C-alpha positions in Angstrom: 18.2 -8.5 6.5 14.6 -9.0 5.1 12.9 -9.6 8.7 14.9 -7.0 9.8 13.1 -4.5 7.3 9.9 -6.0 8.0 10.1 -5.7 11.6 11.3 -2.3 11.5 7.7 -1.3 9.8 5.7 -3.8 12.2 5.1 -6.4 9.4 6.8 -9.3 10.5 4.2 -9.1 13.7 1.4 -9.8 11.3 3.2 -12.7 10.1 2.8 -15.9 12.1 6.0 -17.7 12.2 5.0 -20.6 9.7 4.4 -17.2 7.1 7.4 -15.6 7.8 9.5 -18.4 7.6 7.5 -19.4 4.4 8.6 -16.1 3.1 12.1 -15.6 3.6 12.4 -19.6 2.1 10.5 -18.5 -1.0 13.0 -15.2 -1.5 16.2 -17.1 -0.8 15.0 -19.6 -3.7 14.1 -17.4 -5.9 17.2 -15.5 -5.5 19.1 -18.5 -5.8 17.2 -19.1 -9.3 18.1 -16.0 -10.6 15.6 -13.3 -9.3 17.0 -10.0 -8.6 14.0 -8.5 -5.7 16.3 -5.5 -5.1 15.6 -4.3 -8.6 12.0 -5.5 -8.9 10.3 -3.6 -5.7 7.1 -5.2 -7.3 7.8 -8.6 -7.2 9.5 -8.5 -3.6 6.0 -6.5 -2.6 3.8 -8.6 -4.0 5.5 -11.4 -2.1 4.8 -9.8 1.2 1.0 -8.8 0.4 0.9 -12.5 -0.6 2.5 -13.7 2.7 0.0 -11.2 4.7 -3.2 -12.1 2.9 -2.6 -15.8 2.2 -6.3 -16.3 1.0 -6.6 -13.5 -1.3 -6.7 -14.7 -5.0 -8.1 -12.6 -7.8 -7.3 -15.3 -10.7 -5.9 -18.0 -11.3 -4.1 -19.4 -14.7 -4.8 -22.5 -16.1 -3.1 -22.5 -19.4 -1.5 -20.3 -22.0 -0.6 -21.2 -25.3 1.2 -18.9 -27.9 1.9 -19.2 -31.8 3.8 -17.5 -34.5 3.0 -18.1 -38.2 5.2 -16.4 -40.8 4.4 -16.7 -44.5 7.7 -15.7 -45.9 10.2 -12.5 -46.3 7.3 -10.4 -47.8 4.7 -11.6 -44.9 4.6 -9.7 -41.5 4.8 -12.5 -38.8 1.2 -13.1 -36.9 0.9 -14.0 -33.4 -1.8 -15.4 -31.1 -2.3 -16.0 -27.5 -4.9 -18.6 -26.1 -5.2 -18.1 -22.2 -7.7 -19.8 -20.3 -7.8 -18.5 -16.6 -10.9 -18.6 -13.7 -11.6 -15.8 -12.1 -14.8 -14.7 -9.8 -17.1 -14.4 -12.5 -16.3 -18.1 -14.0 -13.9 -19.5 -16.3 -12.3 -17.4 -19.0 -11.1 -19.0 -22.8 -10.0 -16.6 -25.5 -7.3 -15.7 -28.2 -5.7 -12.6 -29.0 -3.5 -11.3 -31.9 -0.6 -9.0 -31.1 3.0 -8.1 -32.1 4.9 -10.5 -30.6 4.1 -13.0 -28.2 4.4 -11.1 -25.0 2.1 -8.3 -26.7 -0.4 -10.7 -27.6 -0.3 -12.4 -23.6 -0.3 -9.1 -22.3 -3.4 -7.5 -24.7 -5.6 -10.9 -23.5 -4.9 -11.0 -20.0 -5.8 -7.4 -20.0 -8.7 -7.5 -21.8 -10.1 -10.4 -20.2 -9.7 -9.2 -16.5 -10.8 -5.4 -17.0 -14.2 -7.0 -17.6 -14.1 -8.2 -13.5 -11.5 -5.8 -12.7 -12.0 -2.2 -14.7 -8.9 -0.3 -13.0 -6.2 -2.7 -14.2 -6.8 -1.2 -17.8 -4.3 2.0 -16.5 -1.6 -0.6 -16.3 0.8 -0.3 -19.2 4.5 -1.4 -19.8 7.0 1.3 -19.8 10.1 -0.6 -20.1 11.6 -4.0 -20.7 14.8 -5.7 -20.3 16.1 -9.3 -20.9 19.2 -10.3 -19.1 21.1 -14.1 -20.2 22.1 -15.5 -16.8 24.3 -18.1 -18.0 26.1 -17.1 -21.1 27.4 -20.6 -21.8 24.6 -22.2 -22.7 23.8 -20.2 -25.4 20.3 -19.8 -26.6 19.3 -22.4 -24.0 20.4 -20.2 -21.1 18.3 -19.1 -18.3 17.0 -15.4 -18.6 16.2 -12.7 -16.2 13.2 -10.6 -17.9 12.8 -7.4 -15.8 9.8 -5.6 -16.7 8.6 -1.9 -15.5 5.1 -0.5 -15.0 3.0 2.4 -14.7 -0.9 3.1 -13.5 -0.4 6.8 -13.8 -0.1 7.2 -10.1 3.0 5.2 -9.3 5.8 3.1 -11.4 6.9 -0.2 -10.5 9.4 -3.1 -11.7 8.4 -6.8 -11.7 10.6 -9.7 -13.1 10.4 -13.4 -13.9 13.5 -15.9 -14.4 13.2 -19.0 -17.0 14.7 -20.9 -19.6 12.1 -19.8 -21.8 11.7 -15.9 -22.6 8.3 -16.0 -23.1 7.7 -17.5 -19.6 9.8 -15.6 -18.0 7.9 -12.4 -19.2 4.7 -14.1 -18.5 5.2 -14.3 -14.9 6.3 -10.9 -14.7 3.4 -10.0 -16.6 1.1 -12.0 -13.9 3.1 -10.8 -11.0 2.1 -6.7 -12.3 -1.4 -7.9 -12.6 -1.8 -9.3 -9.0 0.3 -6.8 -7.3 -2.0 -3.9 -9.0 -5.5 -5.6 -8.2 -3.9 -6.4 -4.4 -3.1 -2.8 -3.9 -6.5 -1.7 -5.3 -8.0 -3.8 -2.8 -6.1 -3.1 0.7 -3.8 0.0 0.4 -1.4 -0.4 3.0 1.4 2.6 3.7 3.8 0.3 6.0 4.2 -2.2 3.3 5.2 0.2 0.6 7.7 2.0 3.4 9.2 -1.7 3.9 9.7 -2.1 -0.1 11.1 1.3 -0.6 13.4 0.4 2.7 14.8 -2.8 1.2 14.9 -2.3 -2.4 16.2 1.4 -2.6 17.7 1.6 0.8 15.3 4.8 2.2 
């Protein structure tokens, strides 16, 4: 079904055989892990764009750390995030604070990358949903985080899955930023049409 959609829009022919197979296997594995790509057109679009442009890398995350400190019932909790990444202008390491773990990570990543890629300053979160995938495991269950974004021109959703809600959120955040950078670098309407066809049945 996926390959058929790509062929309809002329994308399958632009992929080498190994790339097509790797893309299909990656999608199959992600769906097995609990990813719901039909509802996360942004993540699906990123997978296709990465397959078409395997050498296009804007940044790589080396590590990230999140900590929350609370002093008591009358003290507001403080969360900070420290991230180290490599971008085109070198290595960046810094710490940012936020209203929670994900907000702190989001603030830091946007602030850091906006110096190199100022266009991403427009990317903002519009909705955030968490779903437990296996409730029998209680608080140790895997979760799926679906995040909706907008850049004032269009809206899209990305998804992350993990047994750690912060990690799942981080995956969805990084995918959203990577996708926006790819869109700004290479505007390809055939990719967008294939994504709409696969995710929304247009």
